C-alpha positions in Angstrom: 7.2 22.4 -2.3 7.7 19.7 0.4 4.8 17.4 1.2 3.9 17.3 4.9 1.4 14.9 6.5 -0.7 16.2 9.4 -2.8 14.1 11.7 -5.6 14.9 14.1 -4.7 13.7 17.5 -6.8 10.8 18.8 -8.1 9.9 15.3 -6.9 8.4 12.0 -7.6 11.6 10.1 -4.7 12.6 7.9 -4.3 15.8 5.8 -1.7 16.0 3.1 -0.3 19.5 2.7 2.8 21.6 2.8 4.6 23.5 5.6 2.2 26.4 5.1 -0.8 24.2 5.7 -0.1 24.2 9.4 -1.3 27.8 9.6 -4.8 26.8 8.5 -5.3 23.8 10.8 -6.6 23.7 14.4 -4.4 22.9 17.4 -5.7 19.3 17.2 -3.4 18.6 14.3 0.3 17.6 14.5 3.0 16.8 11.9 3.1 13.1 11.5 6.3 11.2 11.9 5.0 8.6 9.3 2.1 9.1 6.9 0.6 5.7 7.8 0.3 3.5 11.0 2.6 0.6 11.3 1.5 -2.4 9.3 2.2 -4.9 12.0 -0.4 -5.4 14.7 -3.9 -4.2 14.3 -3.4 -1.6 11.6 -6.9 0.0 11.5 -7.0 0.6 15.2 -4.0 3.0 15.5 -4.6 6.7 16.1 -2.4 9.8 16.0 -0.5 10.6 19.2 0.3 14.0 20.5 3.9 13.7 19.4 2.9 12.8 15.8 3.5 9.1 16.1 0.9 6.4 15.5 -0.2 4.9 18.8 -2.4 2.1 20.0 -5.2 3.6 22.2 -4.9 2.8 25.9 -8.4 3.7 26.9 -10.4 0.6 27.8 -13.6 2.3 26.9 -12.3 2.7 23.3 -11.2 -0.9 23.2 -14.5 -2.1 24.6 -16.4 -0.1 21.9 -14.2 -1.5 19.1 -14.6 -5.1 20.4 -18.3 -4.7 20.4 -18.3 -3.2 16.9 -16.2 -6.0 15.5 -18.2 -8.7 17.3 -21.6 -7.4 16.1 -20.2 -6.9 12.6 -19.1 -10.5 12.3 -21.7 -12.1 14.6 -24.9 -10.1 14.7 -27.2 -10.9 17.6 -29.4 -13.1 15.4 -26.4 -15.2 14.4 -25.3 -15.5 18.0 -28.8 -16.6 19.0 -28.8 -19.2 16.3 -25.4 -20.5 17.5 -26.9 -20.8 21.1 -30.0 -22.5 19.9 -28.1 -25.0 17.8 -25.8 -25.7 20.7 -28.8 -26.3 23.0 -30.1 -28.8 20.5 -26.8 -30.6 20.4 -25.0 -29.0 17.3 -22.1 -27.1 18.7 -20.5 -26.2 15.3 -21.6 -22.5 15.3 -21.0 -22.0 19.0 -17.5 -23.3 18.6 -16.9 -20.9 15.8 -18.3 -18.0 17.8 -16.2 -19.0 20.8 -13.1 -19.1 18.7 -13.9 -15.7 17.1 -14.4 -14.1 20.6 -11.0 -15.5 21.7 -9.4 -13.9 18.7 -11.0 -10.6 19.4 -9.8 -10.7 23.1 -6.3 -11.5 21.9 -6.3 -8.8 19.2 -7.8 -6.1 21.5 -6.7 -6.8 25.0 -7.8 -4.5 27.8 -5.1 -2.4 29.5 -6.9 -1.9 32.8 -8.5 -5.3 33.1 -11.6 -3.9 34.8 -13.7 -5.4 32.0 -14.1 -9.1 31.8 -15.4 -9.8 28.3 
């Protein structure tokens, strides 16, 4: 029997099934055009679109939350405070690293609406 990939719209959830599987899924699932998101760009941030394609979310609130998650994962508050303290004492090494990282995040996850400034 043919393998069919179903994705839950707005998420990265994928179910592998067959044509009959559709009868057991909620309306939130669509047949995927490709089993995986495109490898170029920011692979882990794509979600399933209503047409079954992988899309990059347009919602600035989602982008803001993802930026925050990534920043705090790489630079927890304590580490950020240490960078600020070191910079205040004349050692800008960690602050430069933090600033560079924040620039990368802004480039990787740009806002669509531009209502947010960080």
